[in-house]
LOGUPA-676131 format. One record per residue (C-alpha): x, y, z. Coordinates in steps of 0.05 Angstrom, whole numbers, plus 5000, padded with zeros to 4 digits. Layout:
XYZ ...
This chain:
757132705242 757931955247 754631875178 759032385143 765832345178 771331975140 775131805205 774331105232 769431085291 774730835340 779331425321 773631925330 772331645400 779731685417 780332405394 774032615431 776232285496 783232575489 780533275480 776033195540 781732965584 786233535561 780834045577 779733735645 787133725661 788034455639 782234655682 785034285742 791734615733 788135285736 785135075802 791535225841 787435795870 781535655917 775135465882 767935375901 762334985870 756735285830 751134765836 745534655786 739534985818 733734745773 731634095743 726533725702 725332985688 722632535634 720931795631 719231365572 720130665544 723730395484 722829725449 728529245438 726329135365 724129585308 716629735304 712129955248 707330535256 701630125282 705929765333 708930435354 701930695366 700330095408 706630205448 704930935460 698130735486 701330225533 706230745557 700731225574 698130755627 701030405688 706430065647 710730695642 711130765718 713230035720 718730135669 721630805692 721031315747 724831875782 724431935857 726032565898 728132965837 729133615874 734533305917 739233355858 738634125857 738834295931 746434405934 746833885989 752033355971 748732856018 741832825985 740232505919 734832365868 734131655840 732831415770 729730725765 729030305701 727129595685 724529195626 717928845612 715028405557 708728635523 704728425461 704928895402 701028475352 702728125310 709128135354 708727805422 713227855483 716628475457 721728705510 720929445526 726229785568 724930385612 728531045602 729231555658 732332245647 733932815693 736333485668 740133935717 740234665699 744535265719 739935875723 743736335770 748336925755 754336455747 754136055683 759135575653 762835695588 763635195532 770334955560 768134945633 768334225660 761934005693 761933455745 756132995763 756132595827 752531935817 751831295856 748230645862 747130095912 752529675879 758329765832 757430305780 760929895728 754729485717 750630105698 755430405648 752030065588 745730455604 748431145624 749031725575 750532445591 749733055546 749833805555 743634215542 742734945524 735935255535 732934565538 736134325473 741333765475 748034025450 755033755440 757433035442 753732475477 758232195531 757431445539 761530825546 759630595477 761931255447 768631165482 768531845516 765731625583 771331245615 769130585643 769930465717 772329755724 768929475786 767930205806 765530405875 758230565886 759331325886 763231695833 764232375803 763832385727 766833005695 765733215623 767433815580 761733945530 765934395485 759734805465 755735335501 751135015553 747135165615 745534465639 746933725634 742233135621 743432455653 739831875621 739031165647 736230665598 734629935607 738729705548 744729285534 746728925598 741029255635 735528985590 733128435637 725828345648 723728445720 730528675744 730629405766 736729845760 737830475800 742231085788 742831605843 744232325823 746832775879 748333415840 751833735781 756734305790 762234705758 767835085794 769235825798 774836205833 773436345906 776036755964 774636796038 773736046047 776735506091 780835166037 782234536078 775134396103 772333806064 766333956020 764133265997 764932526010 764231905967 763731195992 762730495965 765429825946 770729705894 769928975875 765128455903 763528245974 759327675998 755928016057 755828616103 761129036067 760629776050 761530486073 756230776119 754931496140 760631746097 759232486113 760332376188 767732336172 767833056147 762933406194 768333686241 765633286300 770632766324 765132396362 761632196298 764431726246 763531376180 764030626182 768130216132 766729476134 770629026088 765528466093 766627726088 770727446030 771828136000 774828145931 777228855925 776229385978 771529886009 773530606003 771931296029 773831915988 774232616017 773933215970 777033895986 775634575955 781434645907 788434375902 793334325959 800234645966 806334205960 807933886027 800833896054 799133316101 792932876102 790732616170 785632076184 782931976254 780331266262 778230766315 777630016313 771329746347 773429016346 779628616361 783528806299 790728886320 795329436295 799128966248 792628756215 790329476210 796529696173 796029096127 788929266108 789330016097 791930396037 791231126016 790931455948 790832205933 788432535869 788533195835 781933145799 782332475765 790032445765 792631975818 798932105859 799631355870 797230865923 800930885990 800630286036 804530046097 810029746055 812030446031 813830676100 810131336085 804031206129 805031446200 800431076248 800131346318 795831126377 792131716407 794031896478 789931526530 786731066479 787530326464 783830316397 784031026367 789431236319 791531776271 794331606203 798432156169 802032196103 804532726055 802232595983 807632625930 803733135889 798533675898 791533395910 784333585919 781632925944 784032315981 781431605986 782131136046 781530396027 780229806072 781129106045 785128476048 784828416124 785627656129 779827596080 775027666139 769928156166 773628776190 771029466209 774230136222 770930786243 773231396205 772131986252 775432566215 779232706151 783233346149 788233686103 793534066140 797334616103 804734516112 808234956163 813635356127 820835156135 825435716158 832535976155 836436476196 841536886158 841236386101 842335776145 836435306146 833535136214 828735356268 834035596317 840435986310 845536366352 848237026326 853137526354 850938206378 851338726323 849438216269 843138376230 838037816235 834637606170 829237066172 826536726110 821836166087 826235636056 821535406001 816235925988 810435685945 806836095892 799936325914 801636275988 802236866036 807136806094 806237216156 811337336212 809437456285 812837596351 807537226391 805236496386 797836686378 794237316360 797937956347 799038326282 803838026233 808338236176 807137906109 812737656065 817137066051 822737436088 822837826153 828538256180 828138456253 834938786244 840438846296 838038586364 840738706434 843638086469 838237606491 833637056465 828037216415 822536776387 819236936321 813436566288 811336466216 805136146184 802636026114 795936186082 793636046011 791136645972 783636705980 783336246041 781436406112 785235836145 792735856159 797835346179 800235306249 805735796268 812735536264 817335816318 824236076302 828836196362 834536686355 839636766411 843837396408 850437306444 853937916476 861038106457 867338116499 870438776522 877838936520 880339246585 886839546559 891939536503 899039806504 905439786464 912139666496 908939786563 906040466546 899140676523 901840906457 905141536430 912441516409 916940906410 924440956399 928540416366 935040326330 933640046260 928239546240 926139146301 919638936335 914539226382 910538846434 903138976440 899538726502 891938636506 888238496571 881038346592 877338256658 872637696680 872537316614 873036556616 877736246565 879136896528 881536916457 884737566434 884737856364 889538376337 887538786275 891239266230 885339656204 880139146181 885338596172 886238076226 893638026241 893537466292 889637146348 891836786411 889936636483 895437046516 894037746490 901437856475 903138016403 909838176371 909438606310 914938836262 916339586261 921040056224 923940706249 920541316223 913740956212 907041046248 902340486267 895340366294 892939696319 886239506349 884338906390 878138506409 876737906453 871737326456 870636796509 865836286537 858836556523 861637166489 862537346416 868437736391 868438486406 864838886353 869339266306 866739926331 868239726403 875339486395 880739846435 886440136394 893540386405 897340856359 904740976361 910541246319 917340926315 923041446321 930441316312 935341366370 940041966368 947441846359 950541656426 954142266455 961742276459 964942556522 971242966513 974042676576 973641926577 976241376620 978541626689 980042346705 982742656769 980343316798 983543656858 979343806918 976644506911 978044476836 973044476778 970043846747 968643966673 965543456625 963243596553 958443156511 957543196437 951942866393 949643146326 942342906339 941643176409 936543716423 938443676497 942443256544 941342896610 947142766658 947742196708 952342066766 952641346788 946141246748 942441806783 939742376741 942843046753 936943496737 940944136741 944843966678 941143936610 946344216564 952543936531 957044146589 957143906660 961244376705 962144306780 966444826817 969644746884 969543996877 969043566939 969442836954 961842796942 963042946869 967142336857 963641786817 961741496749 958742006700 954841886636 951242346588 944842206549 943242526483 935742686478 932942786408 927243256391 922542646390 924742476461 928941876442 935241776483 942341486473 947441406529 954841566526 960541156551 962141266625 967541716653 970141586723 971842206765 976842166822 977542746873 984742776900 986242936971 980842506997 982141766989 
């Protein structure tokens, strides 16, 4: 293609690299679900040599003869090749190459560089597609950047190389400037393939006679959707130096930081006169959920003080190859906490700004001197869900009895299952971003909710939500104008007084309703309401107080009454003062057009014997003298009083 394409070579490299990155990014976006690795499970190797100059047929024949002897093993070899197909991220094969000078007459001192290749094959039931990214974990005893001139990677299909050659010179294998000694290289072949070939050649900057170069190959893998896995348990670790160090620097026993045993540890030593940093990278199975926390458990074996520790540590999270940015102590985002009972063990926690599937801890710049930390554990902690009660965010709320309780996760994430419980551990839960226990009796209730990614077996811790249900106040009595209701009699448009009482409530507040409408509230329980003759009314009342909610609508006490007009006051036919002879007859007549009956009074005392319009007393005696009034009683029972008539009995003064 290079010989026939009309595009400039630099542009072809740019387009190829861009396509590769886009495919990788799209694949990583699709990894929001849990994933697991499918490792290459077969391999083969090949070693050869290549001259640094062009040879004729005779010289080529001489070179082939030389390479059939001990020279080839000097130039190139592959050690422990099966370690690259054992699905163990800790083991590795090693490719070694060097260069030597030989005589290929008439040429003398022809430099021949070794070439070592290892092909890793996928032969199981799961196979990659043309657009499936494949990742190769490689390493070396020093910075990888120095090897990039000699590394090429190409896909194979049934043993035949296919697709583009990925190399630094082709511009599609991104250079790692002063890269650490372990890296993952991810490519997208873009053609059907079932394996990948890694080639290390002593050429370019590696073509130095007598100097051996080594490339370690740990594995090759692609990702497939997974279920039933612990999504936050680390699956791989990388370690190495980014930069140069005079002596003693590096990362040692990197897998001891992800083995789940807090007693073991990886060691990060910055070395003397470090230019750069040492770093440990932890890789998780798939992307996180927004808000997940990273926690490092570390100890300091020497005399490094906390201020120096914070100065020397920084953290960077990635989603694939995309960085979420470097976080150091100056950001205020790293939370350093001394473990209880310890003087030199700490946890460092932070929440990355984006989703991530790997995180790197860096140590460097600690007073430009030898410094060491022990990294005991690296963990990813799924964020506990935030909660709300009846649409108000928080983990505790007080509601009144009779109010339906509705709990919810405040920021539910796609691909996450939320489960609600009534116990802190164990028990059966109810799945959903919302949970409605309904109307609860007065008391205190604690509910719990956790989060779990789809396809994962591990869940977040359970967040507690405390709901306190407060009882309601009870109205003891309600009356109108001193009566429990019924009829009320007035003359024209006036007011009625409603009185509400309660028992045993501290600092009561009373509420008066006309139907569902609150009319007024006060602390006395005495309400004056406007009324009109001929109208009927119903009022209800509730009460609240210290530690008590307002009475539920269904439990309010009510009073109903009708306002009736007063009858016309009766007119007595005999008014003023009248005189009756002893033994004579006392006769009084009352008249009111509204009266259904009458009531008669002497000196304010009811005379029950008289209910009609006429009061007649025969054979009057001195006892019958006094002040008489008549009361007109309407059919509704309302009463109006007449003017008074004074009766004098003569003969007895």
